[in-house]
N, C-alpha and C positions, 0 to 999 in steps of 0.2 A: 331317208334318215329317220332313225328312231326319235320320236317326238318327245318322249319323257321316260326317264329311268326312275324306278322306285327304289326305296332303300333295300339294300341287300342284293339288288340285281347287278349282274355283270355289265359293266360298261365296255370293258375290254376283256374278253373271255380268258380266264385263267390268270389275269393280271390285276385288274382293279374292279372293285365293287362300289356301287353308288351309295353315298350316305345321304346327301340331299342336294337339291339344285340350288346353286348360289345366285344364278342370274340368267336372264334370257334377253337377247337383243336381235337386231336385224342381221348380225353377223354370225349368230349361232347361240349355243348354250354353254354354261359353265357349271360343272358339278364338283362338289367335294367328294373325293373317292378315297377308298382305303386300299393300300397295297395288300393283296391277299397273302403274300409271303412274309412280310415283316411288320405289317400293321401300321405303317407310316401313312400319314394323310397327305394327299396331293390335290391340286386343282386340275381338272380335266376339261379342256375347252374343245368343243365339238363344232366343226364348221362344215357345211355342205360344200363339196368341191367337185369339179369336173376337169376335163383336160384344158378348158379355156382359162379357168381361174385358179388352177392349182399353183401355177408359178407365182401369181400375186399373193395367194395365201401363204405360200412358203417363204415369202419375203420377211414376214413377221418373225418366223422361226429363225431364219438365217441371221437377221439383225440381232434379235434378242439372245440367241445362243452364243454369240460372240462377245457378250457383255459380261463384265465382272465388277459389279458394284452392289453394295449392300441394299440400295434402294430399288434395285431391279430384280424381280423374281427370276429365279434360275429355271431353265427348261431342262427336264430330265430326258425326255425322248418324245418321238412322234410316231403315230401309226396312221396308215392310210387304208381304210376298208369301208365297205358299204357306202361308197361314194361320199365319204366324209374324211376330213382330216382331224385326227385326235391329237391334241397337244397336251402332254402331261408336264405340269410345271409346279413350282413351289407354291404351296397354299399360304396365302397371306391372311392372317386373322385380323379382324378389325372391321371398320366401316368406311365406306367411301366418303370423301369430303362432300360429295353431292347430297348424300343422305343427311349429313349435318346441316347443310345449308337449306335444304328443302323442309327441314323441321323448323325453319324460322330462326335459326341461331345466327347471331352476329359474333364472329370470333374476336375476342379481345386482342388488341394490337400485340401484346407481348407474346401470345401463343401464335398468332398469325405470322409474326416476324420469324419465329423459330421454324415454322413449316415453310415459310418463304425461303429461308436460308437452305433448308434441306433440299427443296426442289431445285433451287439454283445450283446446288452442288452437283445434282444429277445432270443438269444441263451443261455445266462446266465439263463434266466427264464425257458426255456424249459429243459435245462440240469440239472437245480437245483431242479426240482420237486421230490417229494417222489419216483415216478416212472419216471426216466428221459425219455425225448422224444428227439430222434435224428431225425432231420428234413429230412436229406438225399437228398434233391432236391433243395438246395439253388442255385439260378441263377437269372439273371436280369429279366427274364419274370415273376418271382414269387415275385418281389419286386416292390411295388407301391410307387411312390413319389407323395405326396399330394401337393396341391397348395402352402402351406406355408413351405414345406420342411420336413414335418413329413413322416416317413417311415412306411409302412404296409407290412407284410408278408402274402401272399395269397397262397392258394392251398396246403393243407396238405395231398395230395393224397398218398404219400409214406412214410409219417412220421411213426415212430415206437416207441412203448413204450418198455422200457427195465426193466426187473426185476433183481433179485439178480444174480450175476455172469455174468452180461451183456448178458444174453440170451434173444433174442428178443421174445416178446409176439406176435408181429405182424410183418410181413415183406412182403412188396409188392415188387416183383422183377421188378423194373424199375429204370432206371438211365438216366442221361443226359450227353452225350458225351462232353468232354471238362471240365465239372464242377464236374463230378463224381470222387471221390478219387480212386487211384489205387486199394485199397482193396475192392471196390465195384464190381470190375470185376472178383473177385475170390471168389466163394461161400464157400471156406474153411475158409475164414477169416470173423470175425464179424465186422460190422461197429460200431463205437462208436462216442463220442462227437467230436473227432478229425476229423472225416469225414466231419462234418459241418464246421469246421475251415478251412479245405482244400478248400471247395467250396467258402467260404467267401473270402479267399485269392485270388482265381482265379477271382472272381467277382471284387475285388479291383484292381487287376492287369489290368483288362479290363477297368475299370473306369479311371485309372490313365494314361494309355498308348494308349487307343483306339484300342489295338490289340485283336481281337476276338480269343479266344482259339480254335475255330473250323475252323480257316483258317491257311494255311501253313505260316511259318514253325510251326510244331506242338510241340513246346517246349517254355518254358517261359524265355525270355531274362530278364536281370535286368531292373527294371522299370526306373532307371536313365539312362540306355543306350538308352532307347526309349523316355524318357522325362527328360531332364536335370533340369527341374524346381522342380522335386520331391526331398524331403529331404532325407538325408541318413537314418534317423530314419524310415521313411515310407518304404524305400527300404528294410531295415532290417526286419521289421515286416511282410511285404508281402512275402518276401523270406522264412521266417520261417513258415508261414502258409501253403505254397504250397510245402513243402518238401514231396517227394514221400514216404519216410519212416515215418509212423505215430509217431514213437518215437521221431522224430526230430522236430515235430510241437509243438505248445503250448499244454500243457496237458489239459487245460480247457479254456472255453470262458472267465471265470473270470480273469485268468492270462493274456489273450489277452487284455481284457478291461483295466486292470491295466496298461499294457504297453501303450495302447492308451492314457489313462489319463495322463501318464507321458511322452508323446512323446517329449515335449520340453527338458526335462532333458536327455532323451535318445539321442536326437540330439546333445546336448552338450557333453555327454560322448563319442559318436561315433566320433565327431570332434576332441576331445582331443586324442582319440586313433589313429585316422588317422594322426594327426599332429605328435604324438610320433613315429608312424611307418615311416612317411616321414623323420623325423630327423635321425632315425636309418638307414634307407636306404641311406640317404645322407652321413652319416658317413661311412657306408660300401663302398659306391661308391668312396668316397675320398681316403680311405685306399687302395682300389683295384687299383685306378688310380695311386697312388704313386708306388704301387708294379709293375704295368705294365709299368710305365714310366721307372723305374729302369731296369726291365727285358728287355724292348724293346731297351733301350740304349745299354745294353750288347749284345743283339741279333744283333742290327744294326751294332755295331762295328765288331762283329764276321762275319757278312754277308759281310761287306765292305772288310774285309781281305780275305774272300773266293773268292770274285769277282776278287780282285787284283791277287791272286795266280792263278786263272783260266786263266786269259788272259796272265799271265806270262808263264804258261805252253804252251799255244797255240803258243806263239812266239818262245819258246825254241824248240818245235816240228818242226816248220817250218825251223828253222836254221839247225836242224839235217837232215831234208829232203834235203835241199839244199846242205848239205855236203855229202849226200849219206849214212848217218848213219841211215838206216831204222829201225833197231831193237831198237835203242835208241828212235827214233821218235815214234814208236808204244808204247813203255813203257810210254812216257810222255803223249801221247794222252789218254791212259787208266787212268792215274792219273787225267787228266783234266775231263774225263767223270765221275769219282767218285766225283768230287767237284760239278759239275752241272749236275744233273740227268735229268733235263728237257731240256738240250741243245743238239742239234744234231751235232754241229760242230766237236767235237772230233771223232765221228763215221765216218763222211765224210773224216776227216783227215786220219783215219786209212785206209779207202777204197782207198784213193789216194795213200797212201804208197804202198799198195798191188799192185795197178795198175802199179806204177812206177817200182817196182822190178819184175813185170811179174807174180805175184801170182794171176792169174785171178779168180781161184775158191774161194780164200780167199776174193778177192774184191767183188765177187758176193754175198758171204755169209754176208759180212759186210753191203752191201747195203740192203740186204733182212732184216737183223736184225734191221737196222735203220728204214726201212719202217714199220716194225711191231711195233716198239716202238713209232714212231712219224708219224701218218697218214698224217699230213699236209706237210711232207717233200717232197712229190711229186711236190710241187709248188716251191721248192727251186732251184735256178739256178745252184748251185754247184752240187747238187744231179743229176740234169738233165744232166749236162756236163759229170760227171764221168760215168753215165749210158750209154750215147751215145758212149763214148770212149771204154767202155767195150764191147758193142755190135758190134762196128766196128772191134774189135779184133776177136770176134766170127764169124762175116761175112767174115773176111779175111781168116779164116781157112776153 
């Protein structure tokens, strides 16, 4: 295969001369070429082919040649020579959507909606034929934006015609990561019209947010989370298009187009639903607030009483200790510990009682239990003091 044609050089001898190369990819090259006889400009796509892949490459020509839609470039004719397939087709002036997006542009919703509608019209046409055609490779690099905003869909390389029972007559095993629907990755499942709806939804998400689906994180955030200027209706539509489960997407491009045509009414309906939901939530919050205020008031009163009783017990226990009534003091400290499970004062009080009455083993056990319950007790001055006194007893022995 000739790797590169320079300006003025014959691409097809006696028929077309090269003007410039328009693009190059894994599937071949595309040149802008001039008809030597009438001066008209055409795009010439050149793909290497052999006996094994000629039938597959011819599928694109067969599918695209049978189409008659303003958004689908027309094929003039094909040539097979030099182990290559030359496809002469309508030259589409403009820029790919991919080039817009890679330049860092976020498409305003009004413009994106118009392009969305135009692409959806193409899908309605393709899916509505007697033998439906599923495009299966919708992505920004296959969408041309012309100077006045008209859209063209290019490259029908893996489109497939479907007969009865949705069994594919042709199926080229190729897909584009990020835009390919989940079912395209599993050969057990057939792709259908909802596959194109998924790819269109991904493309719209990219347009509205600037988030390339092939860059991390590899999941789709809400378009409004990434771009607050987007309407709730558009967020709803895009979210429905990119559902992983095909059954949750729009069942047809026609239904999707109807939703797009009625997007203003959809926005009003969604706003009404959101307003009603906010009112319901506000009412629920108000009722819950009243409940918790009443509950908290009761809890607070009970809590205040508990604290009062706790400190009263501590004072009573100290009085019993001073009076030498150690058993009574221990009983009061245990009751105080039951009121305040997060406080260590009652446990230190019991340790002090054991120390005073000479029950050193019980004192050691009380300090150990307190240390296991409350790791921070080692910083407490009273704990340190009692521990020192206990160790002085052991040292004395």
